[in-house]
N, CA, C and O atoms as a GROMACS GRO file, in nm:
protein
  580
    1MET      N    1  17.444   0.685  -1.770
    1MET     CA    2  17.410   0.791  -1.677
    1MET      C    3  17.304   0.748  -1.574
    1MET      O    4  17.272   0.824  -1.483
    2HIS      N    5  17.250   0.627  -1.588
    2HIS     CA    6  17.148   0.584  -1.493
    2HIS      C    7  17.202   0.575  -1.351
    2HIS      O    8  17.132   0.610  -1.256
    3GLY      N    9  17.325   0.530  -1.335
    3GLY     CA   10  17.386   0.522  -1.202
    3GLY      C   11  17.398   0.660  -1.139
    3GLY      O   12  17.373   0.677  -1.020
    4TRP      N   13  17.436   0.756  -1.219
    4TRP     CA   14  17.448   0.894  -1.171
    4TRP      C   15  17.311   0.946  -1.126
    4TRP      O   16  17.300   1.006  -1.019
    5ARG      N   17  17.208   0.922  -1.206
    5ARG     CA   18  17.073   0.967  -1.168
    5ARG      C   19  17.024   0.897  -1.042
    5ARG      O   20  16.960   0.960  -0.958
    6ARG      N   21  17.053   0.768  -1.029
    6ARG     CA   22  17.016   0.696  -0.906
    6ARG      C   23  17.080   0.764  -0.785
    6ARG      O   24  17.015   0.783  -0.682
    7GLY      N   25  17.206   0.799  -0.798
    7GLY     CA   26  17.278   0.866  -0.689
    7GLY      C   27  17.216   1.000  -0.653
    7GLY      O   28  17.199   1.031  -0.535
    8ILE      N   29  17.184   1.080  -0.754
    8ILE     CA   30  17.121   1.211  -0.729
    8ILE      C   31  16.986   1.194  -0.660
    8ILE      O   32  16.955   1.265  -0.565
    9LEU      N   33  16.906   1.099  -0.709
    9LEU     CA   34  16.775   1.076  -0.646
    9LEU      C   35  16.791   1.034  -0.501
    9LEU      O   36  16.716   1.080  -0.415
   10ARG      N   37  16.888   0.949  -0.473
   10ARG     CA   38  16.913   0.908  -0.334
   10ARG      C   39  16.954   1.028  -0.248
   10ARG      O   40  16.913   1.040  -0.133
   11MET      N   41  17.037   1.117  -0.305
   11MET     CA   42  17.079   1.236  -0.231
   11MET      C   43  16.959   1.323  -0.192
   11MET      O   44  16.963   1.391  -0.089
   12PHE      N   45  16.854   1.321  -0.273
   12PHE     CA   46  16.735   1.401  -0.245
   12PHE      C   47  16.627   1.320  -0.173
   12PHE      O   48  16.512   1.365  -0.165
   13GLY      N   49  16.662   1.203  -0.121
   13GLY     CA   50  16.573   1.131  -0.033
   13GLY      C   51  16.494   1.017  -0.093
   13GLY      O   52  16.418   0.950  -0.022
   14ALA      N   53  16.508   0.992  -0.223
   14ALA     CA   54  16.437   0.880  -0.285
   14ALA      C   55  16.499   0.749  -0.238
   14ALA      O   56  16.620   0.740  -0.215
   15LYS      N   57  16.416   0.648  -0.226
   15LYS     CA   58  16.464   0.512  -0.198
   15LYS      C   59  16.474   0.443  -0.333
   15LYS      O   60  16.372   0.416  -0.398
   16VAL      N   61  16.596   0.413  -0.376
   16VAL     CA   62  16.620   0.364  -0.511
   16VAL      C   63  16.693   0.230  -0.506
   16VAL      O   64  16.800   0.220  -0.446
   17GLY      N   65  16.636   0.129  -0.569
   17GLY     CA   66  16.696  -0.004  -0.574
   17GLY      C   67  16.806  -0.013  -0.677
   17GLY      O   68  16.854   0.088  -0.729
   18ASN      N   69  16.847  -0.136  -0.706
   18ASN     CA   70  16.954  -0.163  -0.802
   18ASN      C   71  16.900  -0.169  -0.944
   18ASN      O   72  16.786  -0.211  -0.967
   19HIS      N   73  16.982  -0.127  -1.038
   19HIS     CA   74  16.953  -0.137  -1.181
   19HIS      C   75  16.826  -0.060  -1.221
   19HIS      O   76  16.758  -0.099  -1.316
   20VAL      N   77  16.795   0.045  -1.150
   20VAL     CA   78  16.679   0.130  -1.183
   20VAL      C   79  16.719   0.223  -1.296
   20VAL      O   80  16.829   0.280  -1.294
   21HIS      N   81  16.631   0.239  -1.395
   21HIS     CA   82  16.658   0.330  -1.506
   21HIS      C   83  16.554   0.443  -1.504
   21HIS      O   84  16.436   0.421  -1.531
   22VAL      N   85  16.601   0.562  -1.471
   22VAL     CA   86  16.518   0.683  -1.478
   22VAL      C   87  16.581   0.770  -1.586
   22VAL      O   88  16.694   0.815  -1.570
   23TYR      N   89  16.509   0.792  -1.693
   23TYR     CA   90  16.566   0.865  -1.806
   23TYR      C   91  16.574   1.014  -1.779
   23TYR      O   92  16.511   1.064  -1.686
   24SER      N   93  16.652   1.084  -1.860
   24SER     CA   94  16.693   1.221  -1.832
   24SER      C   95  16.580   1.323  -1.832
   24SER      O   96  16.592   1.427  -1.766
   25LYS      N   97  16.472   1.298  -1.903
   25LYS     CA   98  16.366   1.398  -1.912
   25LYS      C   99  16.247   1.368  -1.821
   25LYS      O  100  16.140   1.426  -1.838
   26VAL      N  101  16.266   1.278  -1.723
   26VAL     CA  102  16.161   1.249  -1.625
   26VAL      C  103  16.150   1.366  -1.528
   26VAL      O  104  16.250   1.420  -1.483
   27ARG      N  105  16.025   1.405  -1.498
   27ARG     CA  106  16.001   1.512  -1.400
   27ARG      C  107  15.952   1.448  -1.269
   27ARG      O  108  15.857   1.370  -1.267
   28ILE      N  109  16.021   1.484  -1.160
   28ILE     CA  110  15.985   1.432  -1.028
   28ILE      C  111  15.964   1.550  -0.936
   28ILE      O  112  16.053   1.634  -0.920
   29TRP      N  113  15.844   1.557  -0.874
   29TRP     CA  114  15.810   1.673  -0.792
   29TRP      C  115  15.876   1.669  -0.655
   29TRP      O  116  15.932   1.769  -0.612
   30ALA      N  117  15.871   1.557  -0.586
   30ALA     CA  118  15.928   1.545  -0.451
   30ALA      C  119  15.998   1.410  -0.439
   30ALA      O  120  15.934   1.312  -0.400
   31PRO      N  121  16.126   1.403  -0.470
   31PRO     CA  122  16.195   1.274  -0.471
   31PRO      C  123  16.191   1.201  -0.337
   31PRO      O  124  16.199   1.078  -0.334
   32TRP      N  125  16.179   1.272  -0.226
   32TRP     CA  126  16.173   1.208  -0.095
   32TRP      C  127  16.045   1.125  -0.077
   32TRP      O  128  16.036   1.048   0.019
   33ASN      N  129  15.948   1.140  -0.165
   33ASN     CA  130  15.826   1.059  -0.162
   33ASN      C  131  15.828   0.946  -0.265
   33ASN      O  132  15.723   0.891  -0.298
   34LEU      N  133  15.944   0.912  -0.315
   34LEU     CA  134  15.957   0.816  -0.424
   34LEU      C  135  16.029   0.690  -0.377
   34LEU      O  136  16.134   0.697  -0.313
   35ILE      N  137  15.970   0.574  -0.409
   35ILE     CA  138  16.034   0.445  -0.385
   35ILE      C  139  16.042   0.373  -0.519
   35ILE      O  140  15.940   0.347  -0.583
   36LEU      N  141  16.164   0.342  -0.562
   36LEU     CA  142  16.188   0.274  -0.690
   36LEU      C  143  16.258   0.142  -0.661
   36LEU      O  144  16.376   0.141  -0.627
   37ASP      N  145  16.185   0.032  -0.673
   37ASP     CA  146  16.243  -0.099  -0.645
   37ASP      C  147  16.333  -0.147  -0.761
   37ASP      O  148  16.335  -0.085  -0.868
   38ASP      N  149  16.404  -0.255  -0.738
   38ASP     CA  150  16.502  -0.307  -0.834
   38ASP      C  151  16.444  -0.324  -0.974
   38ASP      O  152  16.332  -0.371  -0.992
   39TYR      N  153  16.524  -0.286  -1.072
   39TYR     CA  154  16.498  -0.308  -1.214
   39TYR      C  155  16.375  -0.236  -1.268
   39TYR      O  156  16.329  -0.272  -1.377
   40CYS      N  157  16.320  -0.138  -1.199
   40CYS     CA  158  16.208  -0.065  -1.259
   40CYS      C  159  16.263   0.042  -1.353
   40CYS      O  160  16.380   0.081  -1.343
   41GLY      N  161  16.179   0.089  -1.444
   41GLY     CA  162  16.221   0.189  -1.540
   41GLY      C  163  16.116   0.296  -1.560
   41GLY      O  164  15.996   0.268  -1.557
   42VAL      N  165  16.163   0.421  -1.581
   42VAL     CA  166  16.073   0.534  -1.605
   42VAL      C  167  16.124   0.606  -1.730
   42VAL      O  168  16.237   0.654  -1.734
   43GLY      N  169  16.038   0.614  -1.833
   43GLY     CA  170  16.075   0.670  -1.962
   43GLY      C  171  16.070   0.822  -1.966
   43GLY      O  172  16.010   0.887  -1.881
   44ASN      N  173  16.135   0.877  -2.068
   44ASN     CA  174  16.140   1.021  -2.089
   44ASN      C  175  16.000   1.084  -2.088
   44ASN      O  176  15.902   1.024  -2.133
   45ASP      N  177  15.994   1.204  -2.035
   45ASP     CA  178  15.874   1.287  -2.029
   45ASP      C  179  15.766   1.233  -1.936
   45ASP      O  180  15.655   1.286  -1.933
   46ALA      N  181  15.798   1.127  -1.859
   46ALA     CA  182  15.704   1.084  -1.755
   46ALA      C  183  15.705   1.190  -1.645
   46ALA      O  184  15.806   1.256  -1.622
   47ASN      N  185  15.592   1.205  -1.578
   47ASN     CA  186  15.578   1.303  -1.471
   47ASN      C  187  15.536   1.229  -1.345
   47ASN      O  188  15.426   1.173  -1.339
   48LEU      N  189  15.623   1.228  -1.245
   48LEU     CA  190  15.593   1.164  -1.116
   48LEU      C  191  15.564   1.276  -1.017
   48LEU      O  192  15.655   1.327  -0.951
   49TYR      N  193  15.438   1.314  -1.006
   49TYR     CA  194  15.395   1.424  -0.918
   49TYR      C  195  15.370   1.365  -0.780
   49TYR      O  196  15.256   1.333  -0.744
   50SER      N  197  15.477   1.351  -0.704
   50SER     CA  198  15.479   1.273  -0.580
   50SER      C  199  15.447   1.357  -0.457
   50SER      O  200  15.528   1.366  -0.365
   51MET      N  201  15.329   1.418  -0.456
   51MET     CA  202  15.284   1.489  -0.335
   51MET      C  203  15.268   1.390  -0.220
   51MET      O  204  15.292   1.426  -0.104
   52ALA      N  205  15.229   1.268  -0.250
   52ALA     CA  206  15.227   1.156  -0.156
   52ALA      C  207  15.322   1.052  -0.214
   52ALA      O  208  15.375   1.069  -0.324
   53ARG      N  209  15.342   0.944  -0.141
   53ARG     CA  210  15.436   0.841  -0.185
   53ARG      C  211  15.395   0.780  -0.319
   53ARG      O  212  15.278   0.748  -0.341
   54ILE      N  213  15.491   0.766  -0.408
   54ILE     CA  214  15.475   0.688  -0.530
   54ILE      C  215  15.574   0.573  -0.520
   54ILE      O  216  15.694   0.594  -0.505
   55HIS      N  217  15.521   0.452  -0.528
   55HIS     CA  218  15.604   0.332  -0.515
   55HIS      C  219  15.597   0.253  -0.645
   55HIS      O  220  15.491   0.204  -0.684
   56LEU      N  221  15.711   0.241  -0.712
   56LEU     CA  222  15.723   0.159  -0.832
   56LEU      C  223  15.792   0.030  -0.792
   56LEU      O  224  15.910   0.030  -0.757
   57LYS      N  225  15.718  -0.080  -0.797
   57LYS     CA  226  15.773  -0.208  -0.751
   57LYS      C  227  15.864  -0.269  -0.857
   57LYS      O  228  15.873  -0.220  -0.970
   58ALA      N  229  15.931  -0.376  -0.820
   58ALA     CA  230  16.036  -0.438  -0.901
   58ALA      C  231  15.988  -0.471  -1.042
   58ALA      O  232  15.879  -0.525  -1.062
   59ARG      N  233  16.072  -0.437  -1.137
   59ARG     CA  234  16.054  -0.470  -1.279
   59ARG      C  235  15.930  -0.410  -1.343
   59ARG      O  236  15.886  -0.458  -1.447
   60CYS      N  237  15.874  -0.306  -1.283
   60CYS     CA  238  15.763  -0.238  -1.351
   60CYS      C  239  15.821  -0.134  -1.447
   60CYS      O  240  15.936  -0.092  -1.434
   61ILE      N  241  15.738  -0.093  -1.541
   61ILE     CA  242  15.779   0.006  -1.640
   61ILE      C  243  15.675   0.116  -1.645
   61ILE      O  244  15.555   0.089  -1.652
   62VAL      N  245  15.722   0.240  -1.641
   62VAL     CA  246  15.638   0.357  -1.664
   62VAL      C  247  15.690   0.420  -1.793
   62VAL      O  248  15.801   0.472  -1.796
   63SER      N  249  15.609   0.415  -1.898
   63SER     CA  250  15.655   0.457  -2.030
   63SER      C  251  15.653   0.609  -2.049
   63SER      O  252  15.609   0.684  -1.961
   64GLN      N  253  15.701   0.650  -2.165
   64GLN     CA  254  15.717   0.790  -2.200
   64GLN      C  255  15.585   0.866  -2.186
   64GLN      O  256  15.480   0.822  -2.232
   65GLY      N  257  15.594   0.982  -2.123
   65GLY     CA  258  15.481   1.073  -2.114
   65GLY      C  259  15.374   1.033  -2.015
   65GLY      O  260  15.273   1.103  -2.002
   66ALA      N  261  15.391   0.922  -1.944
   66ALA     CA  262  15.291   0.883  -1.843
   66ALA      C  263  15.292   0.985  -1.730
   66ALA      O  264  15.394   1.047  -1.701
   67HIS      N  265  15.176   1.002  -1.665
   67HIS     CA  266  15.162   1.099  -1.557
   67HIS      C  267  15.107   1.027  -1.435
   67HIS      O  268  14.992   0.981  -1.436
   68LEU      N  269  15.188   1.017  -1.330
   68LEU     CA  270  15.145   0.960  -1.203
   68LEU      C  271  15.124   1.078  -1.109
   68LEU      O  272  15.221   1.140  -1.066
   69CYS      N  273  14.999   1.108  -1.076
   69CYS     CA  274  14.963   1.229  -1.002
   69CYS      C  275  14.904   1.192  -0.866
   69CYS      O  276  14.789   1.149  -0.858
   70ALA      N  277  14.983   1.209  -0.760
   70ALA     CA  278  14.941   1.169  -0.625
   70ALA      C  279  14.865   1.280  -0.552
   70ALA      O  280  14.830   1.262  -0.435
   71GLY      N  281  14.838   1.392  -0.616
   71GLY     CA  282  14.767   1.501  -0.549
   71GLY      C  283  14.650   1.552  -0.630
   71GLY      O  284  14.648   1.542  -0.753
   72THR      N  285  14.552   1.605  -0.559
   72THR     CA  286  14.434   1.663  -0.624
   72THR      C  287  14.369   1.763  -0.528
   72THR      O  288  14.422   1.790  -0.420
   73HIS      N  289  14.256   1.816  -0.568
   73HIS     CA  290  14.182   1.910  -0.483
   73HIS      C  291  14.043   1.855  -0.454
   73HIS      O  292  13.987   1.780  -0.534
   74ASP      N  293  13.989   1.891  -0.339
   74ASP     CA  294  13.851   1.857  -0.305
   74ASP      C  295  13.762   1.962  -0.369
   74ASP      O  296  13.745   2.071  -0.314
   75TYR      N  297  13.704   1.929  -0.483
   75TYR     CA  298  13.624   2.026  -0.558
   75TYR      C  299  13.491   2.059  -0.491
   75TYR      O  300  13.423   2.153  -0.532
   76GLU      N  301  13.451   1.982  -0.388
   76GLU     CA  302  13.329   2.014  -0.314
   76GLU      C  303  13.354   2.108  -0.196
   76GLU      O  304  13.260   2.162  -0.138
   77ASP      N  305  13.479   2.127  -0.162
   77ASP     CA  306  13.518   2.214  -0.051
   77ASP      C  307  13.529   2.358  -0.103
   77ASP      O  308  13.597   2.382  -0.202
   78PRO      N  309  13.463   2.455  -0.037
   78PRO     CA  310  13.473   2.594  -0.084
   78PRO      C  311  13.617   2.648  -0.081
   78PRO      O  312  13.649   2.744  -0.152
   79MET      N  313  13.703   2.585   0.000
   79MET     CA  314  13.843   2.627   0.005
   79MET      C  315  13.928   2.553  -0.099
   79MET      O  316  14.048   2.578  -0.112
   80PHE      N  317  13.864   2.460  -0.173
   80PHE     CA  318  13.933   2.382  -0.278
   80PHE      C  319  14.060   2.317  -0.222
   80PHE      O  320  14.167   2.324  -0.282
   81THR      N  321  14.045   2.253  -0.104
   81THR     CA  322  14.156   2.196  -0.030
   81THR      C  323  14.235   2.095  -0.112
   81THR      O  324  14.179   2.011  -0.182
   82LEU      N  325  14.366   2.108  -0.102
   82LEU     CA  326  14.458   2.016  -0.168
   82LEU      C  327  14.478   1.894  -0.079
   82LEU      O  328  14.493   1.908   0.042
   83TYR      N  329  14.477   1.774  -0.138
   83TYR     CA  330  14.510   1.655  -0.062
   83TYR      C  331  14.587   1.558  -0.150
   83TYR      O  332  14.586   1.569  -0.273
   84ALA      N  333  14.654   1.464  -0.084
   84ALA     CA  334  14.739   1.370  -0.157
   84ALA      C  335  14.715   1.228  -0.107
   84ALA      O  336  14.693   1.207   0.012
   85LEU      N  337  14.721   1.133  -0.199
   85LEU     CA  338  14.706   0.990  -0.168
   85LEU      C  339  14.813   0.912  -0.244
   85LEU      O  340  14.845   0.947  -0.357
   86PRO      N  341  14.869   0.807  -0.183
   86PRO     CA  342  14.980   0.734  -0.247
   86PRO      C  343  14.937   0.655  -0.370
   86PRO      O  344  14.821   0.617  -0.386
   87ILE      N  345  15.034   0.633  -0.456
   87ILE     CA  346  15.017   0.552  -0.578
   87ILE      C  347  15.116   0.436  -0.570
   87ILE      O  348  15.232   0.454  -0.531
   88THR      N  349  15.069   0.316  -0.608
   88THR     CA  350  15.158   0.200  -0.614
   88THR      C  351  15.141   0.133  -0.750
   88THR      O  352  15.029   0.106  -0.794
   89ILE      N  353  15.254   0.108  -0.815
   89ILE     CA  354  15.255   0.033  -0.941
   89ILE      C  355  15.320  -0.102  -0.910
   89ILE      O  356  15.434  -0.107  -0.866
   90GLY      N  357  15.246  -0.211  -0.934
   90GLY     CA  358  15.288  -0.345  -0.893
   90GLY      C  359  15.406  -0.400  -0.972
   90GLY      O  360  15.446  -0.347  -1.076
   91GLU      N  361  15.461  -0.509  -0.919
   91GLU     CA  362  15.572  -0.578  -0.984
   91GLU      C  363  15.533  -0.621  -1.126
   91GLU      O  364  15.423  -0.672  -1.148
   92LYS      N  365  15.624  -0.600  -1.218
   92LYS     CA  366  15.609  -0.640  -1.359
   92LYS      C  367  15.489  -0.576  -1.428
   92LYS      O  368  15.446  -0.623  -1.533
   93ALA      N  369  15.436  -0.470  -1.371
   93ALA     CA  370  15.327  -0.396  -1.435
   93ALA      C  371  15.387  -0.302  -1.539
   93ALA      O  372  15.505  -0.270  -1.536
   94TRP      N  373  15.303  -0.259  -1.632
   94TRP     CA  374  15.345  -0.166  -1.737
   94TRP      C  375  15.241  -0.057  -1.749
   94TRP      O  376  15.124  -0.083  -1.779
   95VAL      N  377  15.283   0.067  -1.725
   95VAL     CA  378  15.200   0.185  -1.749
   95VAL      C  379  15.245   0.239  -1.884
   95VAL      O  380  15.355   0.293  -1.897
   96CYS      N  381  15.159   0.225  -1.984
   96CYS     CA  382  15.197   0.259  -2.122
   96CYS      C  383  15.203   0.409  -2.144
   96CYS      O  384  15.167   0.488  -2.057
   97THR      N  385  15.249   0.446  -2.261
   97THR     CA  386  15.274   0.586  -2.295
   97THR      C  387  15.153   0.675  -2.273
   97THR      O  388  15.041   0.643  -2.313
   98GLU      N  389  15.178   0.787  -2.209
   98GLU     CA  390  15.082   0.895  -2.185
   98GLU      C  391  14.960   0.855  -2.101
   98GLU      O  392  14.859   0.925  -2.102
   99ALA      N  393  14.969   0.743  -2.029
   99ALA     CA  394  14.861   0.705  -1.938
   99ALA      C  395  14.863   0.796  -1.816
   99ALA      O  396  14.968   0.852  -1.781
  100PHE      N  397  14.747   0.812  -1.752
  100PHE     CA  398  14.734   0.892  -1.631
  100PHE      C  399  14.691   0.800  -1.516
  100PHE      O  400  14.595   0.725  -1.528
  101ILE      N  401  14.765   0.808  -1.405
  101ILE     CA  402  14.732   0.732  -1.284
  101ILE      C  403  14.704   0.835  -1.176
  101ILE      O  404  14.790   0.917  -1.143
  102GLY      N  405  14.583   0.832  -1.119
  102GLY     CA  406  14.542   0.932  -1.022
  102GLY      C  407  14.576   0.898  -0.878
  102GLY      O  408  14.627   0.790  -0.849
  103PRO      N  409  14.548   0.991  -0.786
  103PRO     CA  410  14.578   0.973  -0.645
  103PRO      C  411  14.507   0.851  -0.586
  103PRO      O  412  14.390   0.826  -0.616
  104GLY      N  413  14.579   0.777  -0.502
  104GLY     CA  414  14.522   0.664  -0.432
  104GLY      C  415  14.507   0.538  -0.514
  104GLY      O  416  14.452   0.439  -0.465
  105VAL      N  417  14.555   0.537  -0.637
  105VAL     CA  418  14.537   0.422  -0.727
  105VAL      C  419  14.650   0.321  -0.705
  105VAL      O  420  14.767   0.357  -0.692
  106GLU      N  421  14.611   0.194  -0.702
  106GLU     CA  422  14.706   0.084  -0.699
  106GLU      C  423  14.689   0.003  -0.827
  106GLU      O  424  14.579  -0.041  -0.861
  107ILE      N  425  14.799  -0.016  -0.896
  107ILE     CA  426  14.800  -0.099  -1.016
  107ILE      C  427  14.857  -0.234  -0.975
  107ILE      O  428  14.969  -0.241  -0.924
  108GLY      N  429  14.780  -0.341  -0.995
  108GLY     CA  430  14.820  -0.474  -0.951
  108GLY      C  431  14.942  -0.528  -1.023
  108GLY      O  432  14.977  -0.482  -1.132
  109ASP      N  433  15.007  -0.624  -0.961
  109ASP     CA  434  15.123  -0.690  -1.021
  109ASP      C  435  15.088  -0.739  -1.161
  109ASP      O  436  14.982  -0.796  -1.183
  110GLY      N  437  15.178  -0.716  -1.255
  110GLY     CA  438  15.164  -0.767  -1.390
  110GLY      C  439  15.058  -0.701  -1.476
  110GLY      O  440  15.041  -0.739  -1.592
  111ALA      N  441  14.987  -0.603  -1.423
  111ALA     CA  442  14.882  -0.536  -1.501
  111ALA      C  443  14.945  -0.449  -1.610
  111ALA      O  444  15.058  -0.403  -1.597
  112VAL      N  445  14.869  -0.428  -1.717
  112VAL     CA  446  14.908  -0.336  -1.824
  112VAL      C  447  14.802  -0.227  -1.829
  112VAL      O  448  14.683  -0.256  -1.840
  113ILE      N  449  14.846  -0.103  -1.821
  113ILE     CA  450  14.756   0.012  -1.834
  113ILE      C  451  14.784   0.071  -1.971
  113ILE      O  452  14.893   0.123  -1.996
  114GLY      N  453  14.687   0.063  -2.061
  114GLY     CA  454  14.706   0.098  -2.201
  114GLY      C  455  14.741   0.244  -2.224
  114GLY      O  456  14.722   0.329  -2.136
  115ALA      N  457  14.792   0.272  -2.342
  115ALA     CA  458  14.831   0.406  -2.382
  115ALA      C  459  14.713   0.503  -2.366
  115ALA      O  460  14.601   0.475  -2.408
  116ARG      N  461  14.741   0.615  -2.304
  116ARG     CA  462  14.646   0.724  -2.281
  116ARG      C  463  14.527   0.686  -2.194
  116ARG      O  464  14.427   0.759  -2.192
  117ALA      N  465  14.535   0.575  -2.124
  117ALA     CA  466  14.428   0.537  -2.031
  117ALA      C  467  14.425   0.635  -1.914
  117ALA      O  468  14.526   0.700  -1.884
  118VAL      N  469  14.310   0.646  -1.849
  118VAL     CA  470  14.293   0.733  -1.733
  118VAL      C  471  14.245   0.646  -1.617
  118VAL      O  472  14.127   0.612  -1.609
  119ALA      N  473  14.338   0.610  -1.527
  119ALA     CA  474  14.307   0.522  -1.414
  119ALA      C  475  14.283   0.608  -1.289
  119ALA      O  476  14.377   0.660  -1.230
  120THR      N  477  14.157   0.621  -1.252
  120THR     CA  478  14.122   0.694  -1.129
  120THR      C  479  14.080   0.597  -1.019
  120THR      O  480  14.050   0.638  -0.907
  121LYS      N  481  14.078   0.468  -1.052
  121LYS     CA  482  14.049   0.362  -0.955
  121LYS      C  483  14.156   0.253  -0.971
  121LYS      O  484  14.219   0.241  -1.076
  122SER      N  485  14.174   0.176  -0.865
  122SER     CA  486  14.274   0.071  -0.868
  122SER      C  487  14.239  -0.035  -0.973
  122SER      O  488  14.122  -0.062  -0.999
  123MET      N  489  14.343  -0.095  -1.033
  123MET     CA  490  14.326  -0.196  -1.137
  123MET      C  491  14.383  -0.329  -1.088
  123MET      O  492  14.484  -0.331  -1.018
  124PRO      N  493  14.318  -0.440  -1.126
  124PRO     CA  494  14.358  -0.572  -1.074
  124PRO      C  495  14.487  -0.624  -1.136
  124PRO      O  496  14.531  -0.580  -1.242
  125ALA      N  497  14.546  -0.720  -1.066
  125ALA     CA  498  14.670  -0.784  -1.111
  125ALA      C  499  14.647  -0.865  -1.238
  125ALA      O  500  14.539  -0.920  -1.260
  126TRP      N  501  14.750  -0.870  -1.320
  126TRP     CA  502  14.757  -0.953  -1.440
  126TRP      C  503  14.637  -0.935  -1.534
  126TRP      O  504  14.584  -1.031  -1.590
  127MET      N  505  14.596  -0.810  -1.549
  127MET     CA  506  14.490  -0.776  -1.643
  127MET      C  507  14.540  -0.667  -1.737
  127MET      O  508  14.621  -0.583  -1.697
  128VAL      N  509  14.494  -0.670  -1.861
  128VAL     CA  510  14.518  -0.561  -1.956
  128VAL      C  511  14.401  -0.465  -1.938
  128VAL      O  512  14.285  -0.504  -1.951
  129CYS      N  513  14.432  -0.340  -1.908
  129CYS     CA  514  14.331  -0.240  -1.877
  129CYS      C  515  14.353  -0.120  -1.969
  129CYS      O  516  14.466  -0.087  -2.001
  130ALA      N  517  14.243  -0.055  -2.011
  130ALA     CA  518  14.257   0.059  -2.101
  130ALA      C  519  14.131   0.143  -2.096
  130ALA      O  520  14.029   0.102  -2.040
  131GLY      N  521  14.140   0.261  -2.155
  131GLY     CA  522  14.024   0.346  -2.173
  131GLY      C  523  14.018   0.464  -2.077
  131GLY      O  524  14.102   0.480  -1.988
  132ASN      N  525  13.916   0.545  -2.099
  132ASN     CA  526  13.885   0.659  -2.014
  132ASN      C  527  13.735   0.657  -1.985
  132ASN      O  528  13.655   0.698  -2.069
  133PRO      N  529  13.698   0.609  -1.867
  133PRO     CA  530  13.784   0.564  -1.757
  133PRO      C  531  13.844   0.426  -1.785
  133PRO      O  532  13.788   0.345  -1.859
  134CYS      N  533  13.960   0.402  -1.724
  134CYS     CA  534  14.032   0.277  -1.742
  134CYS      C  535  13.950   0.161  -1.684
  134CYS      O  536  13.896   0.171  -1.573
  135LYS      N  537  13.942   0.051  -1.761
  135LYS     CA  538  13.869  -0.068  -1.718
  135LYS      C  539  13.949  -0.192  -1.754
  135LYS      O  540  14.018  -0.193  -1.856
  136PRO      N  541  13.939  -0.297  -1.673
  136PRO     CA  542  14.003  -0.424  -1.709
  136PRO      C  543  13.936  -0.481  -1.834
  136PRO      O  544  13.813  -0.486  -1.842
  137LEU      N  545  14.016  -0.525  -1.932
  137LEU     CA  546  13.962  -0.577  -2.058
  137LEU      C  547  13.980  -0.728  -2.072
  137LEU      O  548  13.888  -0.798  -2.114
  138LYS      N  549  14.098  -0.777  -2.036
  138LYS     CA  550  14.124  -0.921  -2.052
  138LYS      C  551  14.245  -0.958  -1.968
  138LYS      O  552  14.325  -0.872  -1.931
  139PRO      N  553  14.259  -1.086  -1.938
  139PRO     CA  554  14.378  -1.130  -1.861
  139PRO      C  555  14.505  -1.111  -1.941
  139PRO      O  556  14.506  -1.123  -2.064
  140ARG      N  557  14.612  -1.080  -1.870
  140ARG     CA  558  14.744  -1.074  -1.934
  140ARG      C  559  14.811  -1.208  -1.912
  140ARG      O  560  14.826  -1.254  -1.799
  141THR      N  561  14.850  -1.270  -2.021
  141THR     CA  562  14.924  -1.396  -2.012
  141THR      C  563  15.062  -1.375  -2.073
  141THR      O  564  15.078  -1.298  -2.168
  142ILE      N  565  15.159  -1.442  -2.018
  142ILE     CA  566  15.296  -1.433  -2.068
  142ILE      C  567  15.323  -1.556  -2.154
  142ILE      O  568  15.306  -1.669  -2.109
  143ARG      N  569  15.364  -1.532  -2.278
  143ARG     CA  570  15.394  -1.639  -2.372
  143ARG      C  571  15.523  -1.710  -2.330
  143ARG      O  572  15.619  -1.644  -2.289
  144GLU      N  573  15.526  -1.840  -2.340
  144GLU     CA  574  15.648  -1.918  -2.313
  144GLU      C  575  15.733  -1.917  -2.438
  144GLU      O  576  15.681  -1.931  -2.549
  145ASN      N  577  15.864  -1.901  -2.422
  145ASN     CA  578  15.955  -1.900  -2.538
  145ASN      C  579  15.989  -2.038  -2.583
  145ASN      O  580  16.064  -2.055  -2.679
   0.00000   0.00000   0.00000
């Protein structure tokens, strides 16, 4: 059914690459603000709150229950003004289960954002990052087979 979902997302304005897997229980607020590059995947119960552009680069993974939230409010403004900033998840990055990625955050290529982490600031490439607030912990290295 992934091909069917890709087609539906394209009909609603999403830019969707080849071999993209968006599972059936993913929630997407505004598909026209979504860019899904080749071979990326989004797991069940993920929430892509795309008030601004959300770009998932090639071969990245957004796991089950993760929340990518591109909108927030200015809590210092008496009108509590709503604003939105884009989110980018880099190539081969992994946003683990139930992690939160806030507005304006860029996750570097190959980075891992640990389970239930809260990333309100951008995270560097090829680092394992975790916690609340999310912080880089150690380099991510890929084992040779």
